[in-house]
N, C-alpha and C positions, 0 to 999 in steps of 0.2 A: 561233581564235587567228590573229593577223595576223603574217606573217613578211615582213621586208624586208631588203635588203642595202644597205649603204652602201659605195660604192666611191670613196673619196677617198684621195689620196696624203697620207701623213702629213707633217707639217711637218718640213722638213729631210731629206726622203727623197732617194734617188738620182735619181728622176725630176724632182723639184723642182730639184735641183742642175743637171741637164742642161738643164732649161727656162730657168733663169736664165743659164746659160752661153751658150746659144743666143741669148737676148735680148741679152746683152752683145756678142756677136760681130756681131749684126745692127745694133746701135747704132753700133758701131765702123765697120762698113762704110758705113752711111749718112753718118757724119761724114766718112769718107775720100772718098766720092763727091762730097759737097757741097764739101769743100775743093778737090778737083781741078777741079770745074766752075767755082767762083769764081776759082780761080787762073788759069784759061785766059782769063778775060775781060780785055779791055784796061782801062786806067785810065779811059778815056772811058765804056765800058760800065758799069763799076762806079759811076762818078759818076752815070750815068743812073738807076741804081736806089738811089742814096743811100748808097753805100758807098765806102770806100777800102781799099787793100791791108791796112792795119792792122786793119780790122774783121773780116777773114776768120776769124781764130782765134776771136774772140768769138762770131761767128755759128755756127761749127762746134760749139763747146762747148754751144750751146743746142739743137742738133739732136737 
């Protein structure tokens, strides 16, 4: 007779909740860092990479 154990977190479990919460915080931080970095660039530097100040929020939401 073969015996095996399945160790998977159930859908909607507490560990799954904390994993998704951690991922959301990481995504928020990535967007914050990107927004700050782009905001520190001059208009000339933004133009060099094909952006303007109005594009920053759109870029950040895609990160």
